[in-house]
PABA-73533 format. One line per 5 residues: number of its first residue (from 1); their letters; for each residue y, x, z of N, C-alpha, C. Coordinates in steps of 0.05 Angstrom, whole numbers, plus 5000, padded with zeros to 4 digits. Example, Ala and Ser with C-alpha at 12.3 -4.5 7.8 and 13.67 -1.06 7.14 Angstrom:
% residues 2
1 = AS = 4886 5264 5156 4910 5246 5156 4934 5264 5156 | 4955 5257 5142 4979 5273 5143 5001 5258 5157
% end
This chain:
% residues 298
1 = MVKDA = 4976 5016 5000 5000 5000 5000 5025 5017 5000 | 5023 5043 4994 5045 5061 4993 5063 5055 4969 | 5089 5048 4974 5106 5039 4953 5118 5062 4937 | 5118 5087 4949 5128 5110 4935 5116 5135 4947 | 5125 5158 4938 5113 5183 4947 5129 5195 4971
6 = KDSYL = 5148 5180 4981 5164 5190 5003 5148 5197 5028 | 5156 5218 5042 5143 5223 5068 5165 5227 5089 | 5190 5220 5083 5212 5223 5101 5229 5198 5101 | 5235 5188 5125 5250 5163 5127 5272 5165 5149 | 5294 5152 5143 5316 5150 5162 5323 5120 5166
11 = VGLIG = 5319 5110 5190 5324 5082 5196 5340 5080 5222 | 5349 5056 5229 5365 5054 5253 5365 5025 5263 | 5378 5022 5286 5380 4995 5299 5409 4991 5306 | 5420 4968 5296 5448 4960 5302 5447 4937 5323 | 5462 4940 5344 5463 4919 5364 5481 4927 5388
16 = SGIGP = 5482 4911 5408 5498 4915 5432 5481 4922 5455 | 5488 4944 5469 5473 4952 5494 5445 4959 5488 | 5439 4974 5467 5412 4979 5458 5401 5005 5468 | 5415 5019 5486 5406 5044 5496 5377 5044 5506 | 5368 5023 5521 5341 5023 5532 5319 5015 5512
21 = SLSPA = 5327 5010 5487 5307 5000 5467 5283 5019 5464 | 5260 5007 5462 5235 5022 5457 5229 5024 5427 | 5245 5012 5410 5240 5012 5382 5238 5040 5370 | 5257 5059 5377 5254 5086 5365 5228 5099 5371 | 5219 5097 5396 5193 5110 5403 5170 5096 5390
26 = LHERE = 5170 5069 5388 5148 5055 5375 5146 5063 5346 | 5168 5064 5332 5167 5071 5303 5160 5100 5299 | 5173 5118 5315 5169 5146 5310 5141 5155 5318 | 5129 5144 5339 5101 5150 5346 5082 5143 5324 | 5085 5119 5313 5067 5111 5291 5071 5128 5266
31 = ADRQG = 5096 5135 5260 5101 5152 5237 5089 5180 5241 | 5091 5191 5265 5079 5217 5271 5049 5216 5266 | 5036 5195 5274 5007 5193 5270 5000 5191 5240 | 5019 5182 5224 5014 5179 5195 5025 5204 5180 | 5034 5224 5195 5044 5248 5182 5070 5245 5168
36 = LRYLY = 5087 5227 5177 5113 5222 5165 5136 5235 5181 | 5157 5244 5168 5181 5251 5181 5198 5226 5183 | 5204 5217 5207 5215 5190 5210 5235 5191 5233 | 5260 5188 5226 5282 5189 5247 5292 5161 5250 | 5293 5152 5275 5302 5125 5282 5326 5128 5300
41 = RLIDI = 5349 5119 5291 5374 5123 5305 5385 5097 5316 | 5397 5098 5340 5410 5075 5352 5439 5075 5345 | 5448 5052 5335 5476 5048 5327 5488 5026 5345 | 5497 5034 5369 5505 5015 5389 5535 5008 5386 | 5541 4982 5380 5569 4975 5376 5585 4978 5401
46 = DSLGV = 5573 4976 5425 5587 4981 5450 5596 5010 5452 | 5578 5028 5446 5585 5057 5447 5606 5064 5426 | 5605 5051 5403 5624 5056 5381 5651 5042 5386 | 5651 5023 5404 5676 5008 5410 5685 4990 5388 | 5665 4978 5374 5672 4960 5351 5660 4933 5357
51 = PPDAV = 5672 4911 5346 5663 4884 5351 5638 4878 5335 | 5624 4856 5342 5599 4849 5327 5604 4845 5297 | 5627 4835 5290 5632 4830 5261 5637 4855 5245 | 5636 4878 5258 5636 4904 5244 5609 4911 5232 | 5589 4894 5236 5562 4900 5227 5562 4904 5197
56 = GDLVR = 5579 4890 5182 5579 4894 5153 5587 4923 5145 | 5608 4933 5159 5616 4960 5154 5594 4980 5161 | 5580 4975 5183 5559 4993 5192 5536 4993 5172 | 5529 4969 5162 5507 4968 5142 5515 4983 5117 | 5540 4980 5108 5549 4994 5083 5549 5024 5088
61 = AARDL = 5558 5033 5112 5558 5061 5118 5529 5072 5118 | 5511 5058 5130 5483 5067 5132 5471 5069 5104 | 5477 5050 5086 5467 5051 5059 5479 5076 5044 | 5505 5080 5048 5518 5103 5035 5508 5130 5046 | 5499 5130 5071 5489 5155 5083 5460 5160 5077
66 = GFDGL = 5447 5142 5062 5419 5146 5054 5398 5135 5073 | 5406 5117 5090 5385 5104 5107 5366 5088 5089 | 5341 5086 5098 5321 5070 5083 5322 5041 5093 | 5331 5036 5117 5332 5009 5127 5343 5009 5155 | 5347 4984 5165 5358 4980 5192 5344 4957 5206
71 = NITHP = 5341 4959 5232 5336 4935 5248 5362 4925 5258 | 5364 4899 5262 5389 4886 5272 5381 4869 5296 | 5397 4872 5317 5391 4856 5341 5417 4843 5351 | 5415 4830 5374 5437 4815 5386 5462 4833 5388 | 5486 4823 5381 5493 4796 5372 5498 4794 5342
76 = CKQLV = 5484 4810 5326 5491 4813 5298 5471 4800 5278 | 5451 4786 5288 5430 4776 5270 5440 4755 5250 | 5459 4739 5258 5470 4719 5240 5494 4731 5224 | 5510 4747 5238 5534 4758 5226 5528 4776 5202 | 5505 4789 5202 5499 4808 5181 5494 4795 5154
81 = IEHLD = 5486 4769 5155 5476 4756 5131 5496 4757 5108 | 5522 4752 5113 5542 4751 5092 5546 4778 5079 | 5536 4799 5091 5540 4826 5080 5516 4836 5065 | 5496 4819 5060 5471 4828 5047 5471 4817 5018 | 5454 4830 5002 5452 4823 4974 5431 4801 4969
86 = ALAPQ = 5412 4800 4986 5390 4780 4983 5376 4776 5010 | 5363 4753 5012 5348 4746 5036 5319 4739 5029 | 5300 4749 5045 5273 4739 5042 5271 4710 5051 | 5252 4695 5041 5251 4666 5048 5251 4660 5078 | 5236 4676 5094 5235 4671 5122 5262 4674 5135
91 = AEALG = 5277 4695 5128 5303 4700 5139 5323 4678 5130 | 5320 4669 5105 5338 4648 5095 5333 4622 5110 | 5308 4615 5115 5301 4591 5129 5311 4591 5158 | 5310 4615 5170 5317 4618 5198 5347 4621 5202 | 5361 4632 5182 5389 4638 5185 5394 4661 5203
96 = AVNTV = 5375 4680 5204 5378 4704 5221 5362 4726 5208 | 5373 4750 5211 5360 4774 5200 5357 4795 5222 | 5333 4806 5224 5330 4829 5243 5320 4854 5229 | 5317 4853 5203 5308 4877 5188 5323 4877 5161 | 5335 4899 5154 5348 4903 5128 5335 4927 5114
101 = VFEDG = 5326 4922 5090 5314 4943 5073 5333 4950 5050 | 5338 4975 5046 5355 4984 5024 5337 4991 5000 | 5340 4976 4978 5323 4979 4955 5341 4981 4930 | 5341 5004 4916 5356 5007 4892 5386 5000 4896 | 5397 5008 4919 5425 5003 4924 5431 4975 4935
106 = RAVGH = 5411 4958 4937 5414 4931 4948 5405 4929 4977 | 5418 4913 4992 5410 4908 5020 5397 4881 5022 | 5371 4881 5029 5355 4857 5030 5347 4850 5059 | 5353 4826 5068 5348 4818 5095 5321 4804 5099 | 5308 4811 5121 5282 4799 5128 5284 4791 5158
111 = NTDVT = 5264 4775 5166 5261 4769 5195 5233 4773 5203 | 5228 4793 5219 5201 4799 5229 5196 4788 5257 | 5217 4776 5269 5213 4764 5296 5194 4740 5294 | 5196 4724 5273 5179 4701 5269 5150 4710 5267 | 5144 4728 5248 5117 4737 5244 5107 4753 5268
116 = GFAAS = 5125 4767 5281 5117 4783 5304 5108 4765 5327 | 5123 4744 5333 5115 4726 5355 5089 4711 5347 | 5088 4702 5322 5064 4687 5314 5039 4704 5316 | 5040 4729 5308 5017 4747 5311 5009 4752 5340 | 5029 4755 5357 5024 4760 5385 5012 4736 5398
121 = FARGL = 5023 4712 5392 5013 4687 5404 4984 4682 5395 | 4978 4685 5369 4951 4680 5359 4931 4699 5372 | 4940 4723 5377 4922 4743 5390 4919 4738 5420 | 4941 4732 5433 4940 4730 5462 4933 4704 5474 | 4939 4682 5460 4933 4655 5470 4919 4639 5448
126 = PDVPM = 4896 4648 5439 4882 4634 5418 4870 4607 5428 | 4871 4587 5412 4858 4562 5417 4870 4546 5440 | 4895 4553 5449 4907 4536 5470 4918 4511 5457 | 4920 4489 5472 4931 4464 5461 4961 4468 5456 | 4971 4456 5434 4999 4460 5427 5012 4434 5418
131 = ERVVQ = 5002 4411 5428 5014 4386 5419 5042 4382 5430 | 5046 4390 5455 5073 4387 5468 5081 4414 5479 | 5101 4426 5467 5110 4452 5475 5140 4450 5483 | 5146 4462 5505 5174 4464 5514 5183 4493 5510 | 5207 4496 5499 5218 4523 5495 5244 4525 5509
136 = LGAGG = 5247 4545 5526 5272 4550 5541 5287 4572 5527 | 5310 4565 5515 5327 4585 5501 5329 4578 5471 | 5353 4576 5461 5358 4568 5433 5375 4589 5418 | 5375 4613 5428 5391 4634 5415 5375 4646 5392 | 5382 4671 5384 5369 4683 5361 5339 4686 5364
141 = AGAAV = 5330 4696 5387 5301 4698 5392 5289 4671 5394 | 5303 4652 5406 5293 4625 5408 5288 4611 5382 | 5306 4615 5363 5303 4604 5336 5278 4615 5323 | 5274 4641 5326 5251 4654 5313 5225 4644 5325 | 5223 4642 5352 5197 4634 5363 5192 4605 5359
146 = AHAML = 5213 4588 5358 5209 4560 5352 5198 4556 5324 | 5208 4571 5305 5197 4570 5278 5168 4579 5278 | 5162 4600 5294 5135 4611 5295 5116 4590 5307 | 5125 4576 5328 5107 4557 5341 5101 4534 5322 | 5121 4524 5308 5116 4502 5289 5099 4511 5265
151 = TLGAG = 5103 4535 5257 5087 4547 5235 5057 4549 5244 | 5053 4555 5270 5026 4557 5281 5013 4530 5285 | 5028 4508 5283 5016 4482 5285 5024 4466 5309 | 5044 4475 5324 5052 4459 5348 5060 4431 5339 | 5052 4411 5355 5059 4383 5347 5088 4378 5349
156 = QVTVV = 5100 4383 5372 5129 4380 5376 5139 4402 5395 | 5161 4414 5389 5175 4433 5406 5200 4421 5416 | 5203 4419 5443 5228 4410 5455 5244 4434 5464 | 5267 4438 5452 5284 4462 5457 5303 4455 5479 | 5303 4472 5500 5320 4468 5524 5339 4491 5525
161 = DALGD = 5365 4486 5528 5384 4508 5529 5408 4498 5547 | 5420 4517 5561 5443 4510 5578 5466 4500 5560 | 5467 4510 5535 5487 4500 5516 5474 4478 5500 | 5482 4453 5507 5470 4430 5494 5472 4429 5464 | 5496 4437 5454 5500 4437 5425 5482 4456 5411
166 = RAADL = 5477 4479 5424 5459 4499 5411 5431 4489 5409 | 5421 4476 5430 5394 4464 5430 5393 4442 5408 | 5413 4425 5407 5413 4403 5387 5414 4414 5359 | 5430 4435 5354 5432 4446 5327 5405 4459 5319 | 5392 4473 5337 5366 4485 5330 5345 4463 5325
171 = AAALN = 5345 4443 5342 5325 4421 5337 5330 4408 5310 | 5355 4403 5303 5361 4391 5277 5352 4409 5254 | 5357 4435 5257 5349 4454 5236 5318 4454 5233 | 5304 4454 5256 5275 4454 5255 5264 4428 5242 | 5276 4405 5249 5267 4380 5236 5272 4380 5206
176 = GHFGA = 5294 4392 5198 5300 4394 5170 5281 4411 5155 | 5270 4431 5168 5252 4450 5155 5223 4441 5157 | 5215 4430 5180 5187 4423 5185 5180 4394 5183 | 5201 4377 5184 5197 4348 5182 5207 4334 5207 | 5216 4309 5204 5227 4294 5226 5207 4291 5249
181 = GRAAA = 5218 4294 5273 5201 4290 5297 5187 4314 5307 | 5188 4337 5292 5174 4361 5301 5189 4375 5323 | 5215 4370 5326 5231 4383 5347 5249 4364 5360 | 5256 4370 5385 5275 4353 5401 5291 4372 5418 | 5313 4362 5428 5330 4378 5446 5330 4367 5474
186 = GSPDQ = 5332 4385 5493 5332 4377 5521 5351 4394 5537 | 5356 4386 5562 5374 4402 5579 5359 4412 5603 | 5369 4433 5616 5354 4445 5639 5348 4425 5661 | 5364 4405 5666 5358 4386 5687 5335 4367 5680 | 5325 4369 5656 5302 4353 5647 5276 4368 5649
191 = LARLL = 5277 4394 5657 5253 4410 5656 5230 4399 5672 | 5235 4389 5696 5214 4378 5712 5199 4356 5698 | 5214 4338 5685 5201 4316 5670 5187 4326 5645 | 5198 4346 5632 5186 4356 5608 5161 4372 5612 | 5160 4389 5634 5138 4407 5638 5113 4393 5649
196 = GPADG = 5117 4371 5662 5094 4356 5674 5072 4351 5653 | 5078 4338 5630 5058 4332 5610 5055 4353 5588 | 5071 4375 5590 5071 4395 5569 5045 4411 5569 | 5038 4421 5545 5015 4440 5542 5024 4468 5549 | 5049 4475 5542 5058 4503 5547 5088 4505 5545
201 = IVHAT = 5097 4528 5555 5126 4534 5553 5130 4562 5542 | 5149 4565 5524 5157 4591 5513 5184 4598 5526 | 5186 4621 5538 5211 4629 5551 5225 4649 5533 | 5250 4642 5523 5265 4658 5504 5294 4661 5513 | 5298 4667 5539 5325 4674 5549 5323 4702 5561
206 = PTGMA = 5346 4715 5567 5345 4742 5579 5336 4743 5608 | 5333 4720 5621 5326 4720 5649 5298 4734 5653 | 5298 4753 5671 5273 4768 5676 5275 4796 5667 | 5295 4802 5649 5299 4830 5641 5310 4845 5665 | 5309 4872 5663 5318 4889 5685 5347 4882 5693
211 = AHPGL = 5363 4877 5674 5392 4871 5679 5396 4842 5687 | 5376 4825 5684 5379 4796 5690 5354 4787 5706 | 5350 4798 5730 5326 4791 5745 5325 4763 5754 | 5301 4753 5761 5298 4726 5771 5280 4709 5754 | 5278 4684 5762 5263 4664 5748 5281 4646 5732
216 = PFAAQ = 5273 4638 5708 5290 4620 5692 5289 4591 5702 | 5269 4584 5718 5268 4557 5730 5250 4559 5754 | 5250 4538 5770 5235 4538 5795 5205 4542 5791 | 5192 4560 5806 5164 4565 5802 5147 4541 5808 | 5157 4522 5824 5142 4498 5831 5137 4480 5807
221 = LLHPG = 5151 4484 5785 5147 4468 5761 5122 4478 5745 | 5112 4501 5752 5088 4511 5738 5063 4497 5748 | 5044 4492 5731 5019 4480 5739 4996 4491 5722 | 4971 4490 5732 4949 4504 5719 4944 4494 5690 | 4953 4470 5683 4948 4461 5656 4968 4471 5636
226 = LWVAE = 4986 4488 5645 5008 4498 5628 5003 4527 5620 | 5006 4534 5595 5007 4562 5587 5036 4571 5586 | 5040 4597 5590 5067 4608 5590 5068 4633 5571 | 5087 4632 5552 5091 4654 5534 5119 4666 5538 | 5120 4692 5543 5145 4705 5550 5154 4722 5526
231 = VVYRP = 5181 4723 5521 5192 4739 5500 5202 4766 5511 | 5212 4766 5536 5221 4790 5549 5198 4810 5551 | 5203 4836 5544 5182 4856 5546 5190 4880 5564 | 5214 4879 5574 5221 4900 5594 5233 4887 5618 | 5217 4883 5639 5190 4894 5643 5169 4877 5629
236 = LETEL = 5145 4889 5625 5123 4873 5613 5115 4850 5631 | 5114 4855 5658 5108 4834 5676 5133 4824 5690 | 5143 4802 5679 5168 4790 5691 5160 4773 5715 | 5181 4765 5730 5176 4748 5753 5164 4721 5744 | 5171 4712 5720 5160 4687 5710 5130 4690 5705
241 = LRAAR = 5122 4713 5693 5093 4717 5688 5077 4719 5714 | 5089 4733 5734 5075 4735 5760 5072 4707 5773 | 5093 4691 5771 5091 4664 5783 5071 4647 5767 | 5071 4650 5740 5053 4635 5724 5024 4641 5730 | 5017 4666 5732 4990 4674 5738 4982 4665 5766
246 = AAGCA = 5001 4666 5785 4995 4656 5812 4990 4626 5812 | 5002 4612 5793 4998 4583 5791 4973 4575 5775 | 4959 4595 5764 4935 4590 5749 4940 4585 5719 | 4964 4593 5709 4970 4589 5681 4960 4612 5664 | 4951 4605 5640 4946 4626 5620 4973 4638 5613
251 = ALDGG = 4976 4664 5610 5002 4676 5606 5001 4698 5585 | 5024 4701 5570 5027 4721 5549 5053 4736 5553 | 5051 4762 5555 5076 4778 5559 5090 4782 5532 | 5114 4794 5533 5130 4797 5509 5124 4822 5493 | 5105 4839 5503 5100 4864 5490 5088 4860 5462
256 = GMAVF = 5072 4840 5458 5059 4836 5432 5080 4829 5411 | 5100 4812 5418 5120 4806 5398 5136 4831 5391 | 5143 4848 5411 5158 4872 5405 5142 4890 5386 | 5116 4892 5391 5099 4909 5374 5096 4898 5346 | 5089 4873 5344 5083 4862 5317 5108 4859 5300
261 = QAADA = 5131 4854 5312 5156 4854 5295 5162 4882 5286 | 5157 4902 5304 5162 4930 5296 5143 4939 5275 | 5118 4930 5277 5098 4937 5257 5105 4926 5230 | 5114 4901 5230 5123 4888 5204 5147 4902 5192 | 5166 4911 5209 5189 4925 5199 5181 4953 5189
266 = FRLFT = 5163 4966 5202 5153 4992 5193 5140 4990 5166 | 5125 4969 5162 5112 4964 5136 5133 4959 5114 | 5155 4944 5121 5176 4939 5101 5191 4965 5094 | 5196 4982 5114 5211 5007 5110 5195 5027 5094 | 5169 5029 5099 5153 5051 5088 5133 5043 5066
271 = GREPD = 5125 5017 5066 5103 5009 5048 5076 5017 5058 | 5075 5029 5082 5050 5038 5094 5041 5019 5116 | 5015 5017 5119 5003 4999 5139 5002 5011 5166 | 5017 5000 5186 5016 5010 5213 4991 5001 5227 | 4983 5016 5248 4961 5009 5264 4971 4995 5289
276 = SSRML = 4971 4968 5289 4983 4953 5311 4968 4957 5337 | 4942 4963 5336 4927 4967 5361 4937 4992 5375 | 4943 5013 5360 4954 5037 5372 4982 5032 5383 | 4998 5015 5368 5025 5009 5377 5025 4992 5402 | 5004 4975 5405 5002 4959 5430 4996 4977 5454
281 = ADITE = 4980 4998 5450 4976 5017 5471 5002 5032 5477 | 5018 5038 5456 5043 5052 5460 5062 5035 5477 | 5065 5009 5472 5084 4993 5486 5077 4992 5516 | 5051 4990 5522 5043 4990 5550 5051 5016 5564 | 5046 5038 5550 5053 5064 5562 5083 5068 5564
286 = LAGAA = 5098 5061 5543 5127 5065 5543 5141 5047 5563 | 5133 5022 5564 5145 5003 5583 5139 5011 5611 | 5115 5020 5616 5107 5029 5643 5123 5054 5651 | 5127 5072 5633 5143 5096 5639 5172 5089 5644 | 5182 5070 5629 5210 5062 5632 5214 5049 5659
291 = ESSVG = 5195 5032 5667 5198 5018 5693 5196 5039 5716 | 5178 5058 5713 5174 5079 5733 5200 5095 5736 | 5213 5102 5714 5237 5118 5715 5260 5103 5728 | 5261 5076 5722 5281 5060 5735 5277 5059 5765 | 5252 5056 5773 5245 5056 5801 5253 5081 5815
296 = KAV = 5249 5104 5802 5257 5130 5814 5287 5132 5816 | 5301 5122 5795 5330 5124 5795 5342 5108 5818 | 5329 5085 5824 5339 5069 5846 5333 5082 5873
% end
């Protein structure tokens, strides 16, 4: 599946506060195993002192400097679209881009968050019931995982967000793409009523990350008939996952999504097939080392 004879690649990540990202190590480790020279650079808009809408200038600069591609993260996944030459169908349907590939002078946008979450879910929670799914969070990651859940065959996804308009807009977009009645919007004060009969919940907010510790909702709302899928991967075991396992829930951490979206991006950048099983081992080691270093620093 090698698209050319190249053995050297320059890629990067554009986003805000991305210093702790494990993407450089994930990509570079897999490239090393494949005998590639592969440099993955962080382009942090906070460090550069530029606003999110400068993403277009950064993409153009990267293309002019000879980058092969870029990953794009918060808060630039939607803003980057108007600066691209073309969109892959998945990215166009989602209205968000997390991977840009430079091909023959053109910048083409893709979204590997959807495929990454879908692959992780199918691997980690196979055969779970999905008739009634609640999703907490309607931001960029939330849009991707909601698309993934409906693509995987969820009967209905109820999107809950503190910003009511954002939840309603995402639900409307999902119904437009997948068919009327496949999605609904809800508010946080409805969680108790929604989770009682639900088959599972997908958590797609920053709560639980090192910088945002805590639970996204009361642990008492968890019950053994509920599965829990987490998007946060630093730490791999969030407070929500600990509470879910204590309540007898089947649980999925966010490491798989991080790995499979990175593997899909690696494939787009290089045309080479990554070994996702090796990358899953990498994320466990890297996340564990990161947590250990934070603990020592404290």
